[in-house]
C-alpha positions in Angstrom: -6.0 35.2 -9.2 -3.6 34.2 -12.0 -0.7 34.2 -9.6 -2.6 31.8 -7.3 -3.0 29.2 -10.1 0.7 29.5 -11.1 1.8 28.9 -7.5 -0.5 26.0 -7.0 0.8 24.5 -10.3 4.4 24.9 -9.2 3.6 23.4 -5.8 1.8 20.4 -7.4 4.6 19.9 -10.0 7.3 20.1 -7.3 5.5 17.6 -5.1 5.3 15.1 -8.0 8.7 15.9 -9.4 10.3 13.1 -7.4 7.9 10.6 -8.8 9.9 10.0 -11.9 10.5 6.6 -13.5 14.1 6.7 -12.2 13.0 7.2 -8.6 10.2 4.5 -8.6 12.7 1.7 -7.7 13.6 3.7 -4.6 10.0 4.2 -3.7 9.3 0.5 -4.1 12.3 -0.4 -1.9 11.1 2.1 0.7 7.6 0.6 0.8 9.0 -2.9 1.1 11.6 -2.0 3.6 9.1 -0.2 5.8 6.7 -3.1 5.6 9.4 -5.7 6.5 10.8 -3.5 9.3 7.4 -3.0 11.1 6.7 -6.7 10.8 10.1 -7.4 12.4 9.4 -4.9 15.2 6.2 -6.7 16.0 7.9 -10.1 15.9 10.6 -8.8 18.3 7.9 -7.3 20.6 6.1 -10.6 20.9 9.3 -12.6 21.2 10.3 -10.4 24.2 6.8 -10.6 25.7 6.3 -6.8 25.4 2.8 -7.1 23.9 0.0 -8.7 25.9 -1.8 -11.5 24.1 -5.5 -11.6 23.9 -8.1 -12.8 21.4 -11.1 -10.6 22.1 -10.8 -8.8 18.8 -9.8 -11.7 16.6 -13.1 -12.4 15.0 -13.8 -8.8 14.2 -10.3 -8.4 12.8 -10.8 -11.3 10.5 -14.0 -9.7 9.1 -12.1 -6.5 8.7 -9.3 -8.4 7.0 -11.7 -10.0 4.5 -13.2 -6.6 3.7 -9.8 -5.0 3.3 -8.6 -7.8 1.0 -11.8 -7.7 -1.1 -11.5 -3.9 -1.4 -7.8 -4.0 -2.4 -8.4 -6.9 -4.9 -11.3 -5.1 -6.5 -9.3 -1.9 -6.8 -6.3 -3.7 -8.3 -8.5 -5.5 -10.8 -10.2 -2.2 -11.7 -6.8 -0.5 -12.1 -5.3 -3.3 -14.1 -8.2 -4.6 -16.2 -11.5 -2.7 -16.0 -10.3 1.0 -15.9 -13.6 2.3 -14.6 -14.5 6.0 -14.4 -13.6 5.9 -10.7 -10.1 4.7 -11.4 -9.7 7.2 -14.2 -10.9 10.0 -12.0 -8.6 8.9 -9.1 -5.6 8.6 -11.4 -6.2 12.1 -12.8 -6.5 13.7 -9.4 -3.6 11.9 -7.7 -1.2 12.2 -10.7 1.0 9.4 -9.3 2.3 6.7 -11.6 0.1 3.6 -12.1 2.8 1.4 -10.7 3.0 3.3 -7.4 -0.8 3.2 -7.1 -0.8 -0.6 -7.6 2.0 -1.0 -5.1 0.1 1.0 -2.5 -3.0 -1.1 -3.0 -0.8 -4.2 -2.7 0.6 -2.8 0.5 -2.9 -2.7 2.0 -2.7 -6.5 2.3 0.6 -6.5 4.2 -0.3 -3.6 6.4 -3.6 -5.2 7.5 -1.5 -8.3 8.2 0.8 -6.1 10.4 -2.1 -4.8 12.4 -3.5 -8.3 12.8 -0.1 -9.6 13.8 0.4 -6.8 16.3 -2.9 -7.5 18.0 -3.0 -11.3 17.9 0.6 -12.7 17.6 -0.6 -14.6 14.5 1.7 -13.8 11.5 -0.3 -15.7 8.9 -2.2 -12.6 7.5 1.1 -10.7 7.5 2.9 -13.4 5.5 0.0 -13.8 3.1 -0.2 -10.0 2.7 3.5 -9.7 2.2 3.3 -12.3 -0.7 0.5 -10.3 -2.3 2.4 -7.1 -1.8 5.4 -8.6 -3.6 3.1 -9.9 -6.3 1.9 -6.3 -6.8 5.5 -5.5 -7.9 5.1 -8.0 -10.7 1.6 -6.9 -11.7 2.7 -3.2 -11.8 6.2 -3.0 -13.2 7.9 0.3 -13.6 7.0 1.6 -17.0 7.3 4.9 -18.8 3.8 6.5 -18.6 3.8 9.2 -21.1 
């Protein structure tokens, strides 16, 4: 039984070993690069006419978008300002740096925009989401969390 807890600890610590302060700029660049690349793929697909255009889901997507944005904004405000017990519990269980968690929440805006763009050929949600994603880099700078 003691061996099991030691192996789970070493697995957990090795999984999080790459989440050091020195590696966070690479993680941030990877998240941004992936978001921009997928947006570019969608733009190219629509430019070449590879994706059929239709508007049957547009209204439902907008409602989903508003819900996604409200959720992400509330989580960012909670992480940055309120520090509720839910945020504290999530941070303890995930053991990822606060900056990365903030960036991932910010990325929700852009990735919803990507889905909306892919289904509607309307880049407005993607562009707005990308701006908020970039803003998350300013709201959650890389800091030493000891």
